[in-house]
C-alpha positions in Angstrom: 214.1 -73.5 53.9 216.9 -70.8 54.6 215.4 -69.8 57.6 217.9 -70.2 59.5 220.4 -68.6 57.1 221.1 -64.9 56.8 222.3 -64.0 53.5 226.2 -63.4 53.7 226.0 -67.4 55.0 223.9 -67.7 51.7 226.5 -66.2 49.6 229.4 -68.4 51.0 227.1 -71.4 51.1 227.1 -70.6 47.0 230.7 -70.3 47.0 231.9 -73.5 48.2 229.4 -75.4 46.7 227.2 -76.5 49.6 224.0 -74.5 49.3 220.9 -76.0 51.0 219.1 -76.5 48.4 216.3 -78.7 47.6 218.9 -81.2 45.7 221.3 -81.1 49.0 218.1 -81.4 51.2 216.8 -84.4 49.8 219.3 -86.3 49.7 219.2 -86.1 53.6 215.3 -86.9 53.2 214.8 -83.5 55.2 212.6 -83.2 52.5 210.6 -85.4 50.0 211.3 -84.0 46.9 214.4 -82.6 45.3 212.5 -80.7 42.3 212.7 -76.5 42.2 209.3 -75.0 42.1 209.9 -73.9 38.9 209.1 -77.7 37.7 212.1 -77.3 34.9 215.2 -79.2 37.5 216.0 -80.9 40.6 217.3 -77.8 42.4 221.1 -77.6 42.8 223.3 -74.3 42.8 223.8 -74.5 39.2 220.4 -74.5 37.7 219.8 -71.9 40.9 222.4 -69.8 38.8 222.2 -70.2 35.3 218.7 -72.5 34.8 215.7 -71.7 37.1 213.0 -69.6 35.1 211.9 -68.3 38.5 215.1 -66.3 38.9 215.8 -64.4 35.9 215.6 -61.1 36.6 218.0 -61.8 38.9 220.3 -63.7 36.1 220.0 -61.2 34.3 221.2 -58.3 36.7 224.2 -60.7 37.1 224.7 -61.4 33.3 224.7 -57.9 32.7 227.4 -57.5 35.0 229.4 -60.2 33.6 228.9 -59.3 30.0 231.1 -55.9 31.2 233.8 -57.7 31.5 232.8 -62.1 30.2 230.8 -64.0 28.6 227.5 -65.7 29.7 227.6 -68.7 30.7 230.7 -68.4 32.7 231.8 -70.5 35.4 231.3 -70.8 39.3 235.0 -70.5 39.3 235.0 -66.3 37.0 232.2 -65.5 38.9 233.7 -66.2 42.3 236.7 -64.6 41.1 236.2 -61.8 38.4 232.9 -61.1 39.4 232.2 -61.4 43.3 230.4 -58.6 44.3 228.0 -59.2 41.3 227.3 -62.8 42.9 227.1 -61.9 46.5 224.1 -59.2 45.0 222.5 -62.7 42.7 222.5 -64.7 46.1 221.4 -62.3 48.2 218.2 -61.5 46.1 218.1 -65.1 46.0 217.8 -65.6 49.7 215.1 -63.1 49.7 213.3 -64.6 46.7 213.5 -68.2 48.2 214.0 -67.7 51.8 
């Protein structure tokens, strides 16, 4: 799905909340279903960051980093502002896992 994007582009799309997730692609009738491969919800930014069971190991790493100075769940704003390095690692892992 994200084969035309680099990992850096993907991180930037997450930050601006404009990721080409299934929900986004479905909205423009590019794909037939917005449902995440995990089957629990539509695949959108918040789902990927906070809920998707397929990304639990990656999220656990992000949470561990956040817990050092903050609480979880934390807002996307705080992830971007206070945990940018950990968020970048997480989004690169998403890119590698789901790309």
